[in-house]
N, C-alpha and C positions, 0 to 999 in steps of 0.2 A: 450553257451559262459561262460568262467570263470568269477568269481566275482572279481578277482584281478590277477595281474601279477607283476613280478619284472623286472626291467631294471638295469643291472649291467654295470658299466663303469670302467673296470680294467685300472689302471694307470701303467706307467713304461715301456711300449713297446718302443723299440729303434727307431731311425730314420733309416729306412730300406735302404739297399743298394742292387744293383743287385747281385743275387746269394744267398741272405740270405734265410734261411729255415724258412718261415713264420710260419708254424705249430709248429715247435720247439720253436720259440720265444714266441708264444702264450702260449704253455704248460709251458715253464719256468717262464714266467711272472705270470701266474695264480698260479703256485706252490709257488712262492715267496710271494704271497699275501694270501696263504692258501685257495685258491679257486680251485674248480674242476668243470667239466662239468657234467651235468646230462641228462638222457633220456628226449628228447623233447625240450632241449634247442635250441634256434635259435641264431646264431651269425650273426650280421650285421657288415660288415667290409667295411670301406671306400676304394674305388678302388685304391687309391694312394698307400696304403700299399702293395697291390698285384702288381700293376704296377711297383713299385720300385724294388720289389724282382725279378720280371720277366724281368727287364731290359728295360721297356718301357719308358725310360727317354732319352731325346735328348738335345744336346747342340746346341744353336743357331749358334755358330761359325762353326759348322760342316755341316750346311745346306746351300745349294746353291739354291736360289730361281729361279724358271722358269720365263719366260716372262709373263705367265698367273698370277703367284703369284705376280709379281711386279705390274702389271696393277690393280689387285684386291686390293692390299695393298694401292696403291695410292688412290683408290676409297673410302676406309674406314679408311685411315690413320693408318694402322697397320704395324708392322715390316714385311717386305716381307718374311723373313725366317720363321716367325710364320705362315704366310698365306700358305707358301709352305707345312708346316707340316699339317696344317688344310686340305689342298687339298689332301694330301696323305692318310688321314683318311676318306675322304668323298666319297660318291657315287654321290652326287650332291650338289651344293650350291643353296639354296632356296631363300634367301634374302641377299642383301648386302646394308646396310643402314647407312648413316651418322646420328649422334645424335647431335642435336643443343646443344651447350654449353658444350659438352664433347669432350675430346681429340680423343678418338677412336670411330669408328662406330661399327656396329654389323654385324657379319656374322652368319646367320642361315644355318646350313648344315644338310644333312642326312648322318649320319655315315654309314660306310660300314656294320655295324651290324644292321642297320635299325633305330636306335634312331635318332630323330630330336632334335637338341639342338644347343646352341651357340658354335661356333668355333669347331664343331665336337668333343666336350669334351676335346680339347687341353687346358691345363691349366698350369699356372706358379705359382699358390699359393702352399705353402708347398713344394717348390722345391728350390734348391740352385740357386743363381743368375746366369742367363744365361741359365738355364735349363727349359725344358718344359716336361710335363708328358701327356701321352695319355692313353686311356683305354687299358686294357689287350687285347691281340689279340683274345682270346676266353674266355670271362669272365665266361661262364657256365662251361667250362672245368677247369678253375682255381678254381671255387667254388667246383666242384666235387673232385678235387685232395686234396684240403684243408680239405674238409669234411671227406674224407676217412682217411686221416692221423690223424685227431683229434679223429675220432671215434675209430680208432685202439689204439690210445694212452690212451684214457679215458674209453674205453670199454662201450660206450653208443651210442644211436642213436641221431643224430644231424641234424640240417638244417643250411644252409649258405645262406646269401644274401650279394652280393657285391653291394655297392651303389655308386652313384655319385649325384652331386647337379645340378639340372636343373631348369631353369626358366619355367614359364607356360604361354601359350597364354591366354589373357583376365584376368589374375590375376597378381598382383604385387608380387615381392619377389621370393625366390627360396625355393625348398624343395628337400630332398634326395629322389631318386627313385632307383628302383632295376635295375641293368644292368647285373647281373650274379646270377644264382640260383643253389643250390643243395638241393634236397629233398623238398624244400619249394614250395608249389603251388603258381603259379603266380596269378591266379584268382580262387576264390571259388564261384562256381555258386550255387545260392539258388532258382533256378526255381522250382516251385511246392511247396516250403515251405509256411508256413503261417506267416503273421505278427501278432502283438499282438492283433489285432481285428479280426483275423481269415481270412483275405483276402489272396488270393493266390498271391505269388510273381511271376511276369512274366519276369522281366528284371533285378532283383537284382543280382549282381555278384561282391562282394567286391574285390578290387585289393589287396589281402592279402600281397603280397610281397612289393608292394609300400607303404602300410600302415605301415609295419614294418620299411622300409627304412626311411619314413618321421618321424616316432616317434623317430628313433635313432638320428635324428638331434637335438633333445632337449638336449641331453647329449654330442654330438659330436661337440664341438666348434672348429672353424677353428684354434684358437690359443691354443687349449688345448692339442694337441698331444695325442689324445685319439681316435684312428681310429676304435676301437672295442667296440660294445655294445652287451651284452648278454641278450636275452629275456627268461624269465623263467616263467612257469605256464600257458602258452597258450595251448588251445586244438586245435590240427591240425593233419591232416593226411598226412604223407609223400607221395611225388609223385616222383617216380624215373625217370619219363619222362619230368619233368619240364624244361622249358627254359625261359629265360628273354624275348625272342622274342614273347612268348605267351601273353605278356602284350600289344604288339603293335596292334593298330587298323589296320585291312586290308585296303589297299589303296582303294579298291572298296567301302569302307564305308566312305571315305573322303567326307564330306558334303560341304567343303569350297574350292574346287578347282576353 
């Protein structure tokens, strides 16, 4: 492991709109700040920048809620149009719970991509009034396209992590997690390696992509308009087969059904 790394938080990226060229905006912003990308850099990007560019933005006024959405919205006191969008992104709703003392309840859903999170990742923060943002339709493909474009522009080998903010069972607060990957390994297995006392590691497998995403949150403030964090100086091995789904625990290993 390296003794040190850098985390860079470039400022000045615009408020993205559908159809924007994300790679070009990143390249232009870095050039304006006299920054460049180097071999081995990993870029962690908030998914909303990607989602906005790809048009995954929905206006509540354009959504007609179904009877199912209306009934569920009544149960958790949410806008039925938002619930309809949540259902459209979900393979199943796992929990619908009212919260004492709070206006809205909680919908925990499994996204069609496999992630389990609140509201199937449908979010209204950092969006215009009346708009809601979803995850990209294929975050891994989005990460690969962005990575290829930036590698060609800067002439170096890169990694991309697309992140979102999730809550965690049994722990308070939220952290950024990886929802899309290009080149960056999801998990780094250390089976067979030795610890500092010479003991063989049998189950150690750091969630490398999630560690990067979580660390990015230290510089990626919700009100800071800084959706990009660059990690420099890490030792890692690119993985062309990587997918964010590789982080998901198989259903057969669910101990809490």
